[in-house]
Kinemage of the C-alpha trace (Angstrom):
@kinemage 1
@onewidth
@group {chain A} dominant
@subgroup {mainchain}
@vectorlist {calphas} color= white
{ca met a 1} P 61.616 99.276 17.200
{ca asn a 2} L 60.865 101.982 14.796
{ca leu a 3} L 59.117 105.102 16.148
{ca pro a 4} L 55.570 105.779 15.023
{ca gln a 5} L 54.875 108.448 12.538
{ca asn a 6} L 54.247 112.101 13.603
{ca pro a 7} L 50.475 112.751 14.357
{ca ser a 8} L 49.101 116.120 13.530
{ca ser a 9} L 48.691 118.618 16.309
{ca thr a 10} L 47.083 122.034 16.852
{ca ser a 11} L 48.633 122.741 20.377
{ca ser a 12} L 50.310 126.217 20.817
{ca glu a 13} L 52.627 125.408 23.629
{ca asn a 14} L 56.551 125.730 22.995
{ca gln a 15} L 59.726 124.028 23.820
{ca asp a 16} L 62.622 126.063 25.019
{ca leu a 17} L 65.246 125.908 22.532
{ca thr a 18} L 67.354 129.126 23.028
{ca pro a 19} L 71.044 128.327 23.427
{ca pro a 20} L 72.652 129.282 26.891
{ca lys a 21} L 74.936 132.284 27.020
{ca pro a 22} L 78.535 131.238 27.770
{ca ser a 23} L 79.202 134.144 29.985
{ca ser a 24} L 76.365 133.242 32.471
{ca leu a 25} L 76.162 129.435 31.491
{ca val a 26} L 72.318 129.705 31.716
{ca pro a 27} L 70.705 126.791 30.247
{ca pro a 28} L 67.918 127.409 27.672
{ca ser a 29} L 64.627 128.987 28.888
{ca pro a 30} L 61.696 130.621 27.027
{ca pro a 31} L 61.109 134.414 27.373
{ca thr a 32} L 59.238 135.371 30.499
{ca ser a 33} L 58.375 138.446 32.448
{ca ser a 34} L 58.207 136.720 35.838
{ca asp a 35} L 60.917 137.958 38.177
{ca glu a 36} L 60.651 134.770 40.056
{ca ala a 37} L 61.172 132.752 37.017
{ca ile a 38} L 64.355 134.846 35.954
{ca ser a 39} L 65.789 134.080 39.280
{ca ala a 40} L 65.307 130.483 39.060
{ca lys a 41} L 66.863 130.436 35.573
{ca arg a 42} L 69.777 132.147 36.967
{ca thr a 43} L 70.473 129.960 39.755
{ca gln a 44} L 70.051 126.380 38.437
{ca pro a 45} L 70.758 124.707 35.048
{ca ile a 46} L 67.311 123.503 34.444
{ca pro a 47} L 64.552 125.987 35.543
{ca pro a 48} L 61.061 125.132 36.496
{ca pro a 49} L 58.574 125.227 33.436
{ca ser a 50} L 57.245 128.683 32.719
{ca his a 51} L 54.014 127.341 31.614
{ca pro a 52} L 51.883 124.367 32.871
{ca arg a 53} L 51.805 122.917 29.172
{ca gln a 54} L 55.454 123.976 28.234
{ca tyr a 55} L 56.895 121.369 26.030
{ca arg a 56} L 60.564 120.436 26.652
{ca ala a 57} L 63.285 117.912 26.561
{ca ile a 58} L 66.461 118.975 28.432
{ca gly a 59} L 68.831 117.219 30.678
{ca leu a 60} L 72.293 116.980 32.257
{ca ile a 61} L 75.076 114.650 31.643
{ca lys a 62} L 78.335 114.472 33.322
{ca gly a 63} L 81.221 113.195 31.122
{ca gln a 64} L 83.884 113.786 28.645
{ca tyr a 65} L 83.355 115.309 25.399
{ca gln a 66} L 85.570 113.676 22.637
{ca pro a 67} L 85.413 115.240 19.211
{ca thr a 68} L 85.183 112.496 16.386
{ca glu a 69} L 88.015 114.470 14.550
{ca glu a 70} L 90.336 117.233 15.666
{ca ser a 71} L 89.246 119.407 12.737
{ca gln a 72} L 85.557 118.871 13.328
{ca ile a 73} L 84.787 119.676 16.810
{ca thr a 74} L 81.186 120.132 16.614
{ca gln a 75} L 80.530 116.299 16.173
{ca gly a 76} L 81.715 113.677 18.736
{ca asn a 77} L 80.736 111.612 21.566
{ca leu a 78} L 79.899 112.109 25.407
{ca ile a 79} L 81.796 109.399 27.432
{ca thr a 80} L 79.875 109.332 30.723
{ca ser a 81} L 81.053 108.636 34.069
{ca asp a 82} L 80.035 105.127 33.705
{ca gly a 83} L 82.019 104.554 30.463
{ca val a 84} L 78.836 104.765 28.322
{ca lys a 85} L 79.504 106.402 24.853
{ca ile a 86} L 76.617 108.767 23.633
{ca asp a 87} L 76.484 110.309 20.086
{ca ala a 88} L 76.659 114.178 20.473
{ca val a 89} L 76.895 117.397 18.620
{ca leu a 90} L 77.779 120.989 19.940
{ca leu a 91} L 75.176 123.713 19.220
{ca gly a 92} L 75.471 127.514 18.995
{ca arg a 93} L 77.885 129.366 21.258
{ca thr a 94} L 78.864 126.325 23.195
{ca ile a 95} L 81.251 125.757 20.349
{ca ser a 96} L 83.315 128.787 21.239
{ca leu a 97} L 82.892 128.038 24.993
{ca val a 98} L 84.525 124.831 24.401
{ca lys a 99} L 87.485 125.942 22.252
{ca lys a 100} L 88.195 128.957 24.595
{ca his a 101} L 87.426 127.979 27.996
{ca leu a 102} L 87.082 124.128 28.610
{ca asp a 103} L 89.673 121.353 28.974
{ca leu a 104} L 88.357 118.503 27.068
{ca ala a 105} L 90.548 116.089 28.939
{ca lys a 106} L 88.322 116.452 31.935
{ca glu a 107} L 84.677 115.756 32.771
{ca his a 108} L 82.149 118.630 32.855
{ca leu a 109} L 78.477 118.768 33.423
{ca trp a 110} L 76.851 119.349 30.129
{ca val a 111} L 73.289 120.720 29.436
{ca val a 112} L 71.768 118.671 26.674
{ca tyr a 113} L 68.736 118.265 24.355
{ca pro a 114} L 68.029 114.504 24.026
{ca arg a 115} L 66.903 113.007 20.757
{ca thr a 116} L 66.037 109.402 19.592
{ca lys a 117} L 67.480 108.431 16.329
{ca ala a 118} L 64.652 107.273 14.067
{ca asp a 119} L 66.878 104.777 12.218
{ca ser a 120} L 68.444 102.972 15.252
{ca asp a 121} L 66.423 104.039 18.320
{ca his a 122} L 69.741 105.077 19.971
{ca leu a 123} L 70.088 108.190 22.147
{ca his a 124} L 71.418 111.375 20.579
{ca val a 125} L 72.192 114.700 22.444
{ca gln a 126} L 72.763 118.131 21.388
{ca ile a 127} L 74.913 119.927 23.730
{ca val a 128} L 73.694 123.516 24.433
{ca gly a 129} L 75.655 124.510 27.541
{ca val a 130} L 77.879 123.719 30.309
{ca trp a 131} L 77.022 124.097 34.035
{ca glu a 132} L 80.218 124.805 36.009
{ca pro a 133} L 79.762 128.175 37.684
{ca glu a 134} L 82.463 127.492 40.321
{ca thr a 135} L 85.127 127.769 37.520
{ca leu a 136} L 83.380 129.486 34.606
{ca asp a 137} L 81.223 132.158 36.321
{ca lys a 138} L 82.899 135.509 35.757
{ca asp a 139} L 80.757 137.335 38.319
{ca gln a 140} L 81.250 134.667 41.115
{ca asp a 141} L 77.521 134.759 41.816
{ca asp a 142} L 77.144 132.740 45.249
{ca ser a 143} L 73.512 132.329 44.322
{ca leu a 144} L 74.358 129.991 41.627
{ca val a 145} L 74.102 126.060 42.402
{ca ser a 146} L 77.449 124.428 41.990
{ca ser a 147} L 77.858 121.570 39.586
{ca ala a 148} L 78.445 119.150 42.672
{ca glu a 149} L 75.017 120.043 43.936
{ca val a 150} L 73.191 119.262 40.730
{ca glu a 151} L 71.847 115.773 39.908
{ca ala a 152} L 73.784 114.633 37.084
{ca gly a 153} L 71.834 112.358 34.571
{ca tyr a 154} L 68.478 114.104 35.436
{ca phe a 155} L 66.297 114.924 32.584
{ca ser a 156} L 62.924 116.985 32.332
{ca ile a 157} L 60.784 115.615 29.596
{ca arg a 158} L 57.296 117.299 28.857
{ca gly a 159} L 54.955 116.427 25.972
{ca glu a 160} L 52.276 114.125 24.631
{ca val a 161} L 52.410 110.505 24.895
{ca ile a 162} L 51.623 109.009 21.433
{ca phe a 163} L 52.593 105.439 21.921
{ca phe a 164} L 53.107 103.049 24.915
{ca ser a 165} L 53.655 99.344 25.314
{ca gln a 166} L 53.086 98.174 28.800
{ca glu a 167} L 54.687 94.636 28.111
{ca asp a 168} L 58.017 96.279 26.668
{ca glu a 169} L 57.849 99.311 29.051
{ca ile a 170} L 58.244 101.639 25.968
{ca ile a 171} L 56.852 105.198 25.877
{ca ile a 172} L 56.886 107.486 22.959
{ca val a 173} L 56.549 111.180 23.822
{ca lys a 174} L 55.929 113.948 21.062
{ca ile a 175} L 57.500 117.189 21.686
{ca lys a 176} L 57.018 120.485 20.021
{ca gln a 177} L 59.843 122.829 19.207
{ca phe a 178} L 59.318 126.654 19.377
{ca pro a 179} L 59.805 128.160 15.807
{ca arg a 180} L 62.849 130.322 15.472
{ca lys a 181} L 61.457 132.735 13.145
{ca glu a 182} L 58.153 134.480 12.950
{ca gly a 183} L 55.655 132.832 10.508
{ca glu a 184} L 57.405 129.432 10.752
{ca lys a 185} L 55.256 126.290 11.502
{ca pro a 186} L 56.306 124.476 14.694
{ca lys a 187} L 58.100 121.268 14.289
{ca phe a 188} L 57.804 118.098 16.410
{ca phe a 189} L 60.245 115.206 17.342
{ca lys a 190} L 59.641 112.172 19.372
{ca leu a 191} L 61.540 110.890 22.142
{ca lys a 192} L 61.629 107.169 23.490
{ca leu a 193} L 61.429 106.597 27.200
{ca lys a 194} L 61.369 103.398 29.392
{ca gly a 195} L 58.688 103.050 32.010
{ca val a 196} L 55.109 101.988 32.945
{ca leu a 197} L 52.152 104.474 32.950
{ca asp a 198} L 48.441 104.214 33.665
{ca lys a 199} L 46.109 102.191 31.346
{ca lys a 200} L 45.077 105.199 29.293
{ca pro a 201} L 48.056 107.598 28.959
{ca leu a 202} L 47.567 108.158 25.034
{ca lys a 203} L 46.947 111.787 23.771
{ca arg a 204} L 47.643 113.229 27.293
{ca phe a 205} L 50.143 115.833 28.213
{ca trp a 206} L 52.835 114.551 30.827
{ca asp a 207} L 55.517 115.953 32.850
{ca phe a 208} L 58.157 113.275 33.260
{ca asn a 209} L 61.083 113.386 35.691
{ca val a 210} L 63.777 111.117 33.980
{ca his a 211} L 67.074 109.738 34.735
{ca leu a 212} L 69.804 108.404 32.450
{ca glu a 213} L 70.655 104.816 32.818
{ca gly a 214} L 73.419 103.856 30.583
{ca glu a 215} L 71.963 104.912 27.187
{ca ile a 216} L 68.319 104.669 28.410
{ca leu a 217} L 66.038 107.458 29.562
{ca ala a 218} L 64.123 105.806 32.431
{ca ile a 219} L 61.159 107.487 33.879
{ca lys a 220} L 61.248 108.037 37.687
{ca glu a 221} L 58.213 110.024 37.967
{ca gly a 222} L 55.217 111.139 35.817
{ca thr a 223} L 52.397 113.574 36.388
{ca asp a 224} L 49.283 113.529 33.933
{ca leu a 225} L 48.279 116.989 33.184
{ca gly a 226} L 45.341 116.193 31.152
{ca phe a 227} L 44.527 115.910 27.386
{ca ala a 228} L 47.215 117.437 25.191
{ca gln a 229} L 44.493 119.048 23.088
{ca lys a 230} L 41.190 120.533 23.999
{ca lys a 231} L 38.423 118.630 22.862
{ca pro a 232} L 35.928 120.736 20.532
{ca gln a 233} L 32.726 121.506 22.074
{ca phe a 234} L 29.721 121.113 19.860
{ca lys a 235} L 26.648 123.143 20.698
{ca lys a 236} L 23.277 121.238 20.378
{ca lys a 237} L 21.121 122.816 17.675
{ca phe a 238} L 17.465 122.730 18.271
{ca ser a 239} L 15.389 122.936 15.327
{ca lys a 240} L 11.951 124.796 15.683
{ca lys a 241} L 9.553 122.536 13.883
{ca pro a 242} L 5.845 123.493 13.748
{ca ile a 243} L 3.829 121.512 16.142
{ca ser a 244} L 1.266 119.480 14.214
{ca lys a 245} L -1.866 118.788 16.023
{ca lys a 246} L -3.865 115.733 15.445
{ca ile a 247} L -7.306 116.705 14.338
{ca ser a 248} L -9.863 113.795 14.244
{ca pro a 249} L -12.188 114.036 11.056
{ca arg a 250} L -15.830 115.196 11.868
{ca lys a 251} L -18.570 112.676 11.433
{ca pro a 252} L -20.953 114.137 8.801
{ca thr a 253} L -24.204 115.205 10.399
{ca ile a 254} L -27.326 113.317 9.248
{ca asn a 255} L -30.673 114.794 8.958
{ca pro a 256} L -33.123 112.192 9.805
{ca ala a 257} L -35.842 114.008 7.767
{ca ala a 258} L -33.719 114.020 4.739
{ca thr a 259} L -32.814 110.443 4.819
{ca ser a 260} L -35.941 108.781 6.076
{ca arg a 261} L -38.055 107.357 3.386
{ca pro a 262} L -41.830 107.600 3.214
{ca lys a 263} L -43.562 104.550 4.195
{ca pro a 264} L -45.572 102.995 1.258
{ca gln a 265} L -49.437 103.153 1.717
{ca ile a 266} L -51.185 99.992 1.173
{ca lys a 267} L -54.737 100.076 0.107
{ca lys a 268} L -56.864 97.396 1.242
{ca pro a 269} L -59.169 95.969 -1.327
{ca ser a 270} L -62.945 96.868 -0.937
{ca lys a 271} L -65.504 94.184 -0.223
């Protein structure tokens, strides 16, 4: 099934796209001034949303990364614990992290951005970090959740539902990407999920808890957060029209004296 075309959008929410820092192994998160959000960001691989309408698509896959070629480490496949092969690429600072600190012969818990290939509908992931504080954290922060305590295969998907098929259990979510440079227009991508929603889920913003089943992103729980875009409110215009009064025409006044004709005088003949 081919994905539908991108619809236009005027929403201003963002998706977190900042690559994680190798030293702290913190997954992507948007800038925030909240101490609570910063604390959560440092202790777990996928922090809570920083905004009620924050777009995002991020997840965790446990498996072994195998580069396609030894000379080209940035492209390869993630072999999951179930033996499923998922097309993958390394992004940003994760490349140096893999080269210097990771044993690719072992499994790791990877922080990834999921994508759906438009030409084949297959799952593709962008690897943006590794969550393994028990072996890679230099500060040995005890507040960090270990990789064994994290649910592998969990994905957080937040965006606008633009297509669904109740019969085929197919749902397409549109997700906005945060512009990297000032002045750039936001970009969008579409992600294919499997599940069943309410009768009218279109054009609404959803928060999905998703789990990876083989190569399929299956919805376990979904929360409808309302319309993705605010409906324009039109003010009623009242035109002040002059009030017209119906005036009944006056009947002309008739002067009986003017209209009465004199009676003719009849003379009687003389005898």
